[in-house]
C-alpha beads as a LAMMPS data file, in Angstrom:
LAMMPS data file: protein, C-alpha beads

73 atoms
72 bonds

1 atom types
1 bond types

-500.0 500.0 xlo xhi
-500.0 500.0 ylo yhi
-500.0 500.0 zlo zhi

Masses

1 110.0

Atoms # bond

1 1 1 -259.375 -268.294 446.062
2 1 1 -258.977 -272.004 445.490
3 1 1 -262.379 -272.200 443.809
4 1 1 -261.469 -269.385 441.423
5 1 1 -258.316 -271.195 440.423
6 1 1 -260.239 -274.429 439.905
7 1 1 -262.787 -272.641 437.724
8 1 1 -260.007 -271.031 435.703
9 1 1 -258.273 -274.381 435.245
10 1 1 -261.508 -276.015 434.098
11 1 1 -262.151 -273.137 431.716
12 1 1 -258.861 -273.793 429.971
13 1 1 -259.203 -277.564 430.097
14 1 1 -262.726 -277.521 428.698
15 1 1 -261.575 -275.326 425.796
16 1 1 -258.903 -277.853 424.896
17 1 1 -261.356 -280.745 425.260
18 1 1 -263.848 -279.004 422.948
19 1 1 -261.106 -278.390 420.404
20 1 1 -260.066 -282.054 420.409
21 1 1 -263.675 -283.244 420.205
22 1 1 -264.420 -280.915 417.283
23 1 1 -261.358 -282.044 415.354
24 1 1 -262.426 -285.669 415.653
25 1 1 -266.184 -285.319 415.093
26 1 1 -268.165 -286.013 411.951
27 1 1 -269.754 -282.667 410.968
28 1 1 -272.596 -284.429 409.173
29 1 1 -273.661 -286.384 412.259
30 1 1 -273.071 -284.147 415.269
31 1 1 -273.119 -280.486 416.165
32 1 1 -270.012 -278.585 417.153
33 1 1 -269.021 -278.901 420.787
34 1 1 -268.599 -275.862 422.994
35 1 1 -266.283 -275.540 425.991
36 1 1 -269.277 -275.317 428.315
37 1 1 -270.246 -278.844 427.225
38 1 1 -267.177 -280.091 429.126
39 1 1 -267.010 -277.565 431.967
40 1 1 -268.500 -278.888 435.233
41 1 1 -268.847 -275.330 436.549
42 1 1 -270.822 -274.050 433.556
43 1 1 -274.408 -273.226 434.376
44 1 1 -276.854 -275.251 432.378
45 1 1 -280.130 -273.407 432.337
46 1 1 -282.916 -274.033 429.930
47 1 1 -284.858 -270.999 428.741
48 1 1 -288.326 -270.562 430.158
49 1 1 -291.098 -271.330 427.742
50 1 1 -293.966 -268.852 427.710
51 1 1 -296.679 -268.015 425.256
52 1 1 -297.445 -264.572 423.903
53 1 1 -300.144 -264.031 426.551
54 1 1 -297.542 -263.945 429.310
55 1 1 -295.514 -261.345 427.434
56 1 1 -298.639 -259.230 426.949
57 1 1 -299.472 -259.462 430.655
58 1 1 -295.981 -258.410 431.714
59 1 1 -295.123 -255.687 429.228
60 1 1 -298.505 -254.205 428.367
61 1 1 -300.717 -254.824 431.411
62 1 1 -297.895 -254.717 433.998
63 1 1 -299.014 -257.932 435.713
64 1 1 -296.717 -260.504 437.306
65 1 1 -297.265 -264.075 436.077
66 1 1 -298.557 -266.613 438.635
67 1 1 -295.379 -268.713 438.699
68 1 1 -293.141 -265.686 439.429
69 1 1 -294.932 -264.191 442.445
70 1 1 -292.526 -265.826 444.909
71 1 1 -289.556 -263.996 443.381
72 1 1 -291.291 -260.608 443.412
73 1 1 -290.357 -258.257 446.308

Bonds

1 1 1 2
2 1 2 3
3 1 3 4
4 1 4 5
5 1 5 6
6 1 6 7
7 1 7 8
8 1 8 9
9 1 9 10
10 1 10 11
11 1 11 12
12 1 12 13
13 1 13 14
14 1 14 15
15 1 15 16
16 1 16 17
17 1 17 18
18 1 18 19
19 1 19 20
20 1 20 21
21 1 21 22
22 1 22 23
23 1 23 24
24 1 24 25
25 1 25 26
26 1 26 27
27 1 27 28
28 1 28 29
29 1 29 30
30 1 30 31
31 1 31 32
32 1 32 33
33 1 33 34
34 1 34 35
35 1 35 36
36 1 36 37
37 1 37 38
38 1 38 39
39 1 39 40
40 1 40 41
41 1 41 42
42 1 42 43
43 1 43 44
44 1 44 45
45 1 45 46
46 1 46 47
47 1 47 48
48 1 48 49
49 1 49 50
50 1 50 51
51 1 51 52
52 1 52 53
53 1 53 54
54 1 54 55
55 1 55 56
56 1 56 57
57 1 57 58
58 1 58 59
59 1 59 60
60 1 60 61
61 1 61 62
62 1 62 63
63 1 63 64
64 1 64 65
65 1 65 66
66 1 66 67
67 1 67 68
68 1 68 69
69 1 69 70
70 1 70 71
71 1 71 72
72 1 72 73
């Protein structure tokens, strides 16, 4: 319960921080900030990079890529 409240508080605080940062930024030099840029609870995941061969193996041939076999049941 306490963690949920903390997350909710940070959600609101990070929105205000993003608003203040965006008001004071130079649009020609930096991108717009998002609340998740300031939220310590926001998950920061980078998308997996895969070539077209992996997509072909998964969706056409039905194979599981080598690096994902541990996660497969």
